[in-house]
N, C-alpha and C positions, 0 to 999 in steps of 0.2 A: 503494499500498500505505500503511495505516496500522496503527501498532503503540501498544498501549496496556498500560503495565506496571502491576501491582498486587501487594500483599501485605508492601511494605516496612513498618517500624515500628520501634519501640525494644524491645530485649533486652538480657539482661543476658547477659555472657561467660559463654560455653558453652550458650547455648540454642541454637534453631533458628529458621530463617524459611523459608518457600516463597514465591519470587516467580513471578509469572506474566505472561506477554507472550502477549496476543491479537492477531492479525494479521487483517485485513480489507482487503478492495478485490482486487487482482490476485494474488491468494496463489499461484495455482496454479504460476507460474515463480518463486517463492521458492527458492532453493538453500541457501547456508548461512545459519544462524541464532545469533547470539551473545549473551553477556553482556558489557559493558563495566563498568566502573566508575570514578567520579572522585571522589577525597577532595580538601578544601579544599586549596588552592594546589600540588596535584599534577596532573601530566598523566592524562588519560583512559587507562585501560588494560585490556587483554583480559582478562576472568576465565575464559571459557569459551566453546566453540564446537560445534555441533552440525552436521552435514554431511548433505544430501539423500542419497537412496540407501541406503546401508547404515546411515545414522544413526553412524558412527563421531564421536567426541568429541575435543576438545584442552582441555586446563586450564592455567591459569597453576600455576606451581610451589607458589606461594603458599595455594593453595587445594586442591590434589590430596590426598585422600584425606578431603576436609571437604565438599565441594561436589559435586553431581550435577546434569548439564543434560541434561532430556528434552525430547521433543517429540512432541506428539499431532497430527499432520497431519489426522486427519478433523475435529479441532477449530480447526485453524489454531493450535495455542496451544503455548508452549515455556514450560517451567520451570525453575528455580533452587532445587534443596533446598539449604540451605546449613545445615550442623550444626558444632558443636563453635565456635560464633562467637567471634572475638577482635575487642577494641576497635579494631584496625588494619583489620578489616573495614568500619569504618564509611565511608560513600561515598554518593554517588548512582548508582544502578545504572540502566543504560540498554539496552534491548533494541535489537537490530541486526538487519536481513534484506538479504539480498543478493538481486537479480535479475540475471540475463545480460545487459547491455547498457544495464544503469541504475544510476545512483548508489545507495550504499547508502541505508537507510530507517532513521532512529532513531524511538524513542519519546520521551517527554517526561521519564522518568525517575522512580525512586522511591527515596526516602531510606530508609538502613538506618543506625540508629545503634547500637552496641553497646556498653554501659556496662559499667565495669570493678568 
């Protein structure tokens, strides 16, 4: 499985960005897909996850009500709509995908910078 993120950039506080993660390869067996982020000097943290089947979601407390994760299985693409962005959202955002019996897959990351 290959994952390619896009949509990062520079935005002012209060603005919005939409990240995309396109999956290719053996996508038929992907289960959970997630967005993580890593700010300079900090550990990588889970931002949001979306599960296969019913598509239930999970969010970090810091982004609840501002970010929305979604998934288009027909396009093998996952999205992260980020609204009301804050400077503390500045980080490299990574796409993650899980397959049963395999190590998790990671994208190369996309930079999101929020200016105050």
